[in-house]
C-alpha positions as CSV (number, residue, x, y, z in Angstrom):
1,X,0.0,0.0,0.0
2,X,1.2,3.5,-0.8
3,X,1.2,6.3,1.7
4,X,-1.5,8.1,-0.4
5,X,-3.8,5.1,-0.4
6,X,-3.6,4.7,3.4
7,X,-4.7,8.3,3.8
8,X,-7.9,7.7,1.8
9,X,-9.1,4.8,3.9
10,X,-11.2,5.6,6.9
11,X,-9.6,4.9,10.3
12,X,-10.3,1.3,11.6
13,X,-12.8,2.6,14.2
14,X,-14.9,4.3,11.5
15,X,-14.9,1.1,9.4
16,X,-16.0,-0.9,12.4
17,X,-18.8,1.6,13.1
18,X,-19.9,1.3,9.5
19,X,-19.9,-2.4,9.6
20,X,-21.8,-2.5,12.9
21,X,-24.4,-0.1,11.4
22,X,-24.7,-2.3,8.3
23,X,-25.1,-5.4,10.4
24,X,-27.9,-3.7,12.4
25,X,-29.6,-2.6,9.2
26,X,-29.4,-6.2,7.8
27,X,-30.8,-7.7,11.0
28,X,-33.7,-5.3,11.0
29,X,-34.4,-6.1,7.3
30,X,-34.2,-9.8,8.1
31,X,-36.7,-9.3,11.0
32,X,-39.1,-7.4,8.7
33,X,-38.8,-10.1,6.0
34,X,-39.6,-12.8,8.5
35,X,-42.6,-10.9,9.7
36,X,-43.8,-10.3,6.2
37,X,-43.4,-14.0,5.3
38,X,-45.4,-15.1,8.4
39,X,-48.1,-12.5,7.7
40,X,-48.3,-13.6,4.1
41,X,-48.8,-17.3,5.1
42,X,-51.6,-16.4,7.6
43,X,-53.4,-14.3,5.0
44,X,-53.0,-17.0,2.3
45,X,-54.5,-19.6,4.7
46,X,-57.4,-17.3,5.6
47,X,-58.0,-16.7,1.9
48,X,-58.2,-20.4,1.5
49,X,-60.8,-20.7,4.3
50,X,-62.9,-18.0,2.6
51,X,-62.5,-19.7,-0.8
52,X,-64.0,-23.0,0.7
53,X,-66.5,-21.6,3.1
54,X,-67.7,-18.7,1.0
55,X,-67.5,-20.7,-2.2
56,X,-65.6,-17.9,-4.0
57,X,-62.4,-17.8,-6.0
58,X,-59.1,-17.0,-4.3
59,X,-58.8,-13.5,-5.7
60,X,-62.2,-12.6,-4.3
61,X,-61.2,-14.2,-1.0
62,X,-58.4,-11.8,-0.6
63,X,-60.6,-8.9,-1.7
64,X,-63.1,-9.9,1.0
65,X,-60.4,-9.9,3.6
66,X,-59.2,-6.5,2.5
67,X,-62.7,-5.1,2.5
68,X,-63.5,-6.4,5.9
69,X,-60.2,-5.0,7.2
70,X,-61.0,-1.5,5.7
71,X,-64.6,-1.5,6.9
72,X,-63.8,-2.6,10.5
73,X,-60.6,-0.6,10.7
74,X,-58.7,-3.7,11.8
75,X,-55.4,-4.8,10.3
76,X,-55.7,-7.4,7.6
77,X,-53.4,-9.8,9.5
78,X,-55.7,-9.6,12.5
79,X,-58.8,-10.3,10.4
80,X,-57.0,-13.3,8.9
81,X,-56.0,-14.6,12.3
82,X,-59.5,-14.3,13.6
83,X,-60.9,-16.1,10.6
84,X,-58.4,-19.0,11.0
85,X,-59.5,-19.3,14.7
86,X,-63.1,-19.2,13.5
87,X,-62.4,-22.1,11.1
88,X,-61.3,-24.1,14.2
89,X,-64.5,-23.3,16.1
90,X,-63.9,-19.9,17.7
91,X,-66.7,-17.3,17.5
92,X,-66.2,-14.2,15.4
93,X,-66.9,-10.7,16.9
94,X,-70.3,-9.5,15.8
95,X,-69.0,-6.5,13.8
96,X,-66.5,-8.8,12.0
97,X,-69.2,-11.4,11.2
98,X,-71.6,-8.7,9.9
99,X,-68.9,-7.2,7.6
100,X,-67.7,-10.7,6.5
101,X,-71.2,-11.7,5.5
102,X,-71.8,-8.5,3.6
103,X,-68.5,-8.8,1.7
104,X,-69.1,-12.4,0.9
105,X,-72.6,-11.5,-0.4
106,X,-71.0,-8.9,-2.7
107,X,-68.5,-11.4,-4.1
108,X,-70.6,-14.6,-4.3
109,X,-71.5,-15.4,-7.8
110,X,-74.0,-18.1,-7.1
């Protein structure tokens, strides 16, 4: 290495700080990706439940979930989780049930 080249490199402590920051950024990105993957799986399963129980196609199943979420002001993932619990025998809150029935009626073709 030439003397000039050494002068252009940041001091080792700055490089370590930069690496630590990059590691933290990558860990946070990894956490967010894992959360997104989990959420996507739950939403896909709930869409499948609606497809079977509501006798609608999968695209409409997702649309129903989204509409219920918007109309009840509850996050889509929470609607999906409640629907999965309902498929296993749990009761749905009345407001969710009302909105779910209305959305299914709008998207049922039969």
